[in-house]
C-alpha positions in Angstrom: -14.7 -9.3 3.2 -14.4 -5.8 1.7 -12.9 -5.1 -1.9 -10.4 -2.7 0.0 -9.0 -5.9 2.2 -9.0 -7.9 -0.8 -7.1 -5.5 -3.1 -4.6 -4.8 0.0 -4.4 -8.8 0.7 -3.6 -9.3 -3.2 -0.8 -6.3 -2.9 0.8 -7.5 0.2 0.9 -11.2 -1.3 2.4 -9.6 -4.5 5.1 -7.6 -2.7 5.8 -10.2 -0.1 6.0 -13.7 -1.3 6.5 -15.3 2.2 2.9 -14.0 3.1 1.2 -16.3 0.7 1.7 -19.2 3.1 0.1 -17.2 6.0 -3.4 -16.2 6.8 -3.8 -12.3 6.4 -6.8 -10.9 8.5 -7.9 -7.6 9.8 -5.9 -8.3 13.2 -2.9 -9.2 11.4 0.1 -7.1 12.3 2.6 -5.5 9.8 5.4 -6.7 11.9 4.3 -10.8 11.0 5.4 -10.2 7.6 8.9 -12.0 7.7 10.4 -9.1 5.3 9.0 -6.1 7.3 11.4 -3.4 7.3 12.0 0.2 6.2 12.1 -1.0 2.4 8.9 -3.1 3.0 7.3 -0.3 4.4 8.2 2.0 1.5 6.8 -0.7 -1.1 3.5 -1.1 0.9 3.2 2.6 0.9 4.0 3.2 -3.0 1.3 0.4 -3.6 -1.1 1.9 -1.6 -0.7 5.4 -3.2 -0.7 3.7 -6.6 -4.0 1.4 -6.0 -5.8 3.9 -3.8 -4.5 7.4 -4.3 -4.0 7.6 -0.6 -0.8 8.7 1.2 -0.1 6.9 4.1 2.8 8.3 6.6 5.4 6.4 7.7 4.2 6.7 10.9 1.3 4.5 10.2 3.4 1.8 9.0 5.1 0.4 12.2 5.3 -3.2 13.1 2.4 -2.8 15.4 -0.1 -1.6 12.9 -2.7 -4.0 12.0 -4.1 -4.7 8.3 -7.5 -3.3 9.8 -6.0 -0.2 10.8 -4.6 0.3 7.3 -8.2 -0.4 5.7 -9.5 2.3 8.2 -7.1 5.0 7.0 -7.4 4.3 3.5 -11.1 4.6 3.9 -10.9 7.6 6.1 -8.9 9.4 3.5 -9.9 8.3 0.2 -12.0 10.3 -2.2 -15.4 11.4 -0.6 -18.1 9.6 -2.4 -16.0 7.4 -4.2 -15.4 3.4 -3.0 -12.1 2.2 -2.7 -13.0 -0.5 -5.5 -14.5 2.2 -7.9 -11.2 4.3 -7.2 -9.2 1.2 -7.9 -10.6 0.6 -11.0 -10.2 4.5 -12.3 -6.5 3.9 -11.7 -6.5 0.6 -13.8 -8.1 2.7 -16.4 -5.6 5.3 -16.4 -7.9 8.0 -14.6 -6.1 8.3 -11.2 -6.7 11.0 -9.0 -2.9 11.5 -8.7 -1.5 12.9 -11.5 1.2 11.0 -13.1 3.9 14.0 -12.4 2.8 13.9 -8.8 3.7 10.1 -8.6 7.0 10.7 -10.6 7.8 13.2 -8.1 7.7 11.3 -5.3 9.3 8.6 -6.6 13.1 8.6 -5.9 15.9 8.0 -8.6 17.5 4.7 -8.4 21.4 5.2 -7.1 24.3 3.2 -8.1 27.1 2.9 -5.7 30.7 2.5 -6.7 33.0 0.2 -5.0 36.6 1.1 -4.2 
């Protein structure tokens, strides 16, 4: 398996605890994740942005999208000449290609609603 698959698999298992009992493969559709909804898609989108420095549009995170399609998108849009493993290592060492200000700008402020 590729480094990209291994990192993505670990992230999916961390984000979605019920997936740990499932077999994750390149042909697995995102809709097979029991918790899959818009919030789950946003969580996976944020994980991919932080780990790989790649923004995946919401349209690519539909129920029918496969893990293999995500990996292909990550590889096609990653830094030229930089492997996903190297990019992940750089981010872990604090040398992310995405500036912290950009990550912060993309992170919405939490809202608290008051009940009447």
